[in-house]
N, C-alpha and C positions, 0 to 999 in steps of 0.2 A: 689753763684752768678757766672755767666759765665765769661769767660775771656774777656778782652778788646782787640779788634783788633788794630794793629799798623802798620803804614807805615812810611818810611823816607820822607825827603823833595823832593825826586824824585818820590814819589808815588810807590816805590818798597815795596812789602809786607814783613813784618818781623814776627817773632814769636809772637803770642798773649801773653799778659802779665796779671799778677794778678791785680785785681782792686786797691789793695794797691799801687802797683808801678805806676799805671795810675794816682792816686791822687797825688803821689809825683812828677811825671813829670809835671803835670798841675800846681801845686803850685809853683814849682821852675822855671816855664817859659820855660822848655825845650821842651814842646809839646803843641799843641793846638787841639781843637776838629775839626775833619774833617767831620765826619758824626754823626748824632745822631741815625739813624736807618739803619743798626746796629751801635752801638756806636763804633766809630773808632777815634783814635788819630793819628796825624801826627807830627813826630819829626821835629825840626827846624835845623837838620843837616843831612848829608848824611852818611850812614853806608857803609863802603868800602867792608867788607867781612861779610855779614850777615850769621848767623847760621840758618839752616833750619830744622824744625821738619817735620816728615812724617805725614801730615794731610790728612785725607780722608773725602770727603763730601759724605754723605749717604742720599738717598732719598726713601721715601715711598709714591709713587704716589697714589692718591685716586680720586674718581669722584668729590668730593666736597672740599676736603682738602688734602694737601700734607705735610707730615712731613719731616723736614730738620734737619740734625745734622752733625756737624764737629767733628770727633773723631781722637785723637792721637793714631796711631797704636802701638806705642812703650809703652806708659804709660797707655793706655786705658781710658784717660780722655776725657769727652765730653766738647769740647771747646766752642761750640756754638749750640744753638737749636732754631728752629723756626717752626711755623705751618702756612702754606700758604693757605688761603681760596680763592677758584676760583670763577669766575663769569660766568661760562658756562651757568647756567640757565638764567641769565639776558640776555646774548647774544642771546639765543634761543628765549626768549620772545620778544626781540627787533626785531629780524628778522621776527618773526611771525606777529608782528604789522605792520612792513613795508610792508610785502607781502600783508596783508589785505588791507592796505591803497592804495597800487598800484592797486590791483584788483578792488577796489571800484571806484577809479578814472578812470580806464580804461573802466569800464562798465557804467559810469554815463555820458550820453549824448555823448559818444564818441565810440559807438559800431562800427563805420566804421574804427576805428584805429586798425590795425593788432597787435596781441600780439608780444612782442619783445623777449620772452624767446627763440624763435627759433634761434635768432642771438647770443645767449650767448654760450660760449664754455669754459669749465673748463680747466684751465692750468694743465700741468703735475705736479703730486704730490699734487693735491688739497686735502684738508682735511676739514671736517665740521668745520665751524667757532667756534662753541661752544667748540669743542675738541682742535682746534688750539689755542684758547685763553689759555686753561689750559697748553698746552705744551709750549707756549711762556712764560707764567708766570714762569714755572720751569727753563727753560733755561736762562731766564733773571737773576734769582737769583743765579744760578750756576756761571754765568759770573761775577756778582757783587762780590760774595764771593771769586771768584778766583782772582780778582784784589786786594782784601783786606787782604788775607792770602795765604800762600804757600800751595796750594792744589796739591797733587801728584797723586791722583786717585779718582775715582767715584764708588760708589756702589749704585745700584738701585734695587728695587723689580720689576722684569720684569713681572712675572705672579703671580697671587694670589694663583694658585694651580699648582703643578707639576703633570700634567695629566698622564705622563708615570709612575710615582711612584704610582699613584692611581690605574691604570689599571693593572699593573704588579709589585707588590711589591717584587716579588722573582727574579727580573731581576739580572743577575750575572754581576760582574765586577764593579759595582758602589756602593760603601759602603753606601753613604748617603741615598740611596733609600731603605735600609733595615730597618726592625724593627721599632723603635720608631718614626723616622722622617716620614716614610711612613704613620703611623697612624695619625700623626699631619696633614699631607696634606689631608688625607681622611676626618677626623673629621671637619677641617676648611671648606672644600667644602660642606659637608652635613649640617653643622650648618647654613651656609649662604643660601643654597638652600631651607631649610625648615624653615627659619625665626627664628632660635633659639627657636623653640617650638616643643612640642611633636606632631607628625603627627596624632595621634589617638585622644588625648584629648585636644590638643592645649594649654597645660600648659607651662608657661614660668618661667624663673628664678629658675629652679630646675635642678638637675643632669640629663643629657640625655645620652642615650646609642645608639650605632649603631645597627639597627634592620634590619633583612632580611625580605623583603616583602613576597617572596616565600621562606619558610624555606629550609635550606640546606638538612634537612632530606627528603624533597620531591623534590629534584633535583634543588633547588635554587643555584645560582652562587654568587660569591663575586663581581660581576660587580656593578658599581655605580648605574646603572639603576634598580638594585634590592635592593638598600639600602635606608633607611630612618632613621630619628631620633625619638626615643621614650623614654618615662620615664620608670623607672624600673617597676612600677606597670603594665603599659600596656604591656611591653615586656614580663613579666612573665605570664600575663593573656592570651596573644595570644599564647605563647609557640610555639609548632611546628605545629599549625593549619594553615589553609589557611586564607588569608585576607578576602575572601568572607564569610567564616564561622564566622570569628570573628566580621565582620561588617554587618552581615545579616540584622540587624535592622536599619542600616545606609547605604543604597545603594548609596546615593549621595556622602557621604564621601569616600566610597570605590572607586568609579569612579574617584573622585578628586585626591586621593592619587596615583592611578595607572597612571593617566595622568601626575601628577606632577613628578613622578619618572622618566618618559621618557623625560620630558621637559628640555631643556638646560637652562643655565643661560645667557640670552641675554645681560643683563647689564654687566656681567663679560666679555662676549665676546667682547663687545664694548670697555671696558676699556683695555682689553688685546691688541686690535688692536691699540689703541692710544699709548700704552706703546712701541710697536715696533717702531712706528714713533719717540717717545721720545728717544729710544735707539740710533737710527741713528743720531738724532740731538746732543746727548751727545758725541757720538764718533767723531763728526765733530769738537769738541772743542780741540781735540788733546791729551786727557788724557785717560789712560787705564780705561775701564769700567768693573766692576764686576757685575754679575747678580745673583739674588736670588729669592726665592719663598716666598709666604705668610706663608706657613707651617714652613719653616726654620726660618723666622722672629719670629714667635710665640714661637718656640722651644728655640731660643736664648734668647728671652725676659723672659720667665719663668725660665730658668735655671740661669739667672743672677739677678732675683728678681726685675726687673723694673716694674713700673706701666703700665697700659694699656692707653697709650697716643700716639698721632701721632708722636711726636718727639722721644719718647722712641722706638717705632717701627722702626723709621728710623735709630736710633743708632744701632739696632740689625739686620740690613739687611746684608745678605751675609755671606759667610763662613770666611771672614776676620775679623769678630767680635772678639775682644780680649776676652780672658777667663775672665778677670776682667774688668768690666766697672765702671768707677768712675764718678758719676753725682752728685756732691755736690752742693746744693743750686742753682740748675738750674731753671732759670726763663725764659721760652721760649718766644721769640718775636712773637706776634700774628700779622700776615700780612694779610691784606684783599685787594684783587684786586678790584679797582673801575673803572679802565680805565682812559683814558685821555680826557673824555668829548665827546661832539658831534661835528660833522663837521658843524652843522648849524651856519651860519654866523650871523643871526639876528632872532628875534622873528617874528612870523606870526600872522595875524588876522584869523578870522574864514573863510574868503574867500581865504586864501592862499597868501595874499599880505604882504610885509614887513611892520611891525609897529614899528621898531626900527632901529637904525643905526648899521652897522656891528661892531662887537667887535674888539677892537684893539689887534693886535698880540703881540705887545710889550707895556705893560702898562706904563702909564706916570710916576708913582711913584715907579716903580721897583718891585712891588708886583704883584703876580698872584693869581687868585682865587684858593683856595686849599692849599696855603702855610701855614705851621705851624708856628705861630708867638707868641711872648710874648709882650703884651702891658702893659706898666707901665704908668698909667694915674695919674697926680697930684691930690692931695686932694682938690684943689680949683675947680675942674671940676665935672660935674654931674656924669660921669662914672668913678669916682675915684677908684683906686685899681689896682691890677695886674690880667690880664686876659690872659690865655693861651689856644690856640685852633686853629682850621682851620678858615681861613678868606675868606670873599667874597670881592673881589676888586671892587672898583667903581672909575670912572674917576674923581669924585669930590675930592677923597682922604679921604673920610669918609667911613670907613670899618665896616663890621659886622663880629664879631668873634663868632664862635660856641664853647662854653665851656661846660664841663660836667654839669654845673648847669643851662645852658640855653644860648640863643643867646644875645650877647651884641652889640647894634647898636651904630652908630655915634662915632666910635673911629678914631681919626685922625691918618694919616699915620706916622706923626713925632714921635708918641709915640710907634710905633711898631718896633720890631726887629725880623727878620726872623730866626727861628730855623732850618727849613729844607724846601727845595723847594718841590713843588708838583711834584710827579713822578708817579701818577696813583695808589698808594697804601696807605692804612691807617695802622697805627701801634698802638699797645698797648701791655702791658705785663700782665701776670697773676701770680698767687701764686707761691712762691718759693718752690721747692722740697728740703727738708732738709735731709742731711745724707744718700743719696741713693748710697751705695757702696757695691759691692759684691766681 
């Protein structure tokens, strides 16, 4: 089980504590629950001279999910782990729908109206909204965790592949680009480029080897544009022959492989561009930032015997990774970005006119749609029992609560107690990893 975050009554972060100590503080009345996600306690006294551990927050940014881990550099313990799911695809779909609606409205009986896109000007530092959303999610959580525990440094996976190590593994003066690690960078790049499948027979989930498209015996080079991934059977069958001779009965496949070999990874290039922006945002937080590559992350994870998960990859980012990583009973917090709702003030009919009153900014009963609540309904009522989940607030004070077993309607506000306020994210936990220590 991960450690419990702790702050004093002045909201100053303290060292994370063991769950056993957390239960003792709660039962004795010395602390109270400050946040449930991530679970944080607040002491009822001020700590004059707090002792500080050297904690490092480590990030493994991805296009759809980002791994987050807080690691103690001295002991190698994983204090906190989370996996953050982004909503970039939803942002892109929403923008496409808005653009389509505006174009239809502009072209429907209003062709005399000039287009307004010529009046728009992007501000300096503009970034695509779908990628900006992902960067904002990461920086938001770094700032939140920084307020709840004593973070002294940041490590992030800046690039998925170290292209210099791939192109020139014999480069002198830089030890980490030699030998084994250079091979990890190259294999990771080729596996992603060729979809983790044999380029010749398209078999998956089998051992794959690095294959020279033009054999070295016939003047082929070690450049990435001359390499692909093949299974042992196809590799031996091709031997030192040319790809045209080997695939003479499959000319279409031969052309496809030759084109794929020269094609860059566009998705990887886009992710790398967003990571540079993320790096600048993290530097602005005032903490030292260490960068690493995807090949180094995989090397660290395999040598330390950790499973292939987003949070485990995050714990292995960078050369600062301790030789011994302790991840006992880690249950990562699963965070899903939902956003803060729409700006639409009220509902519209099919003609575009309001059909409801504007929503109140400050609800009458103190609850807001999306709050996580626990409702304890007396046995004498129809909806009797305990219901926990996200709620939909109504002006009448009769709420709807979405529970794992279904939606419960007509729950009075006086039976509800808020567990956490709506903040644009959803939370859940998954299975515990037992005894992961190397």
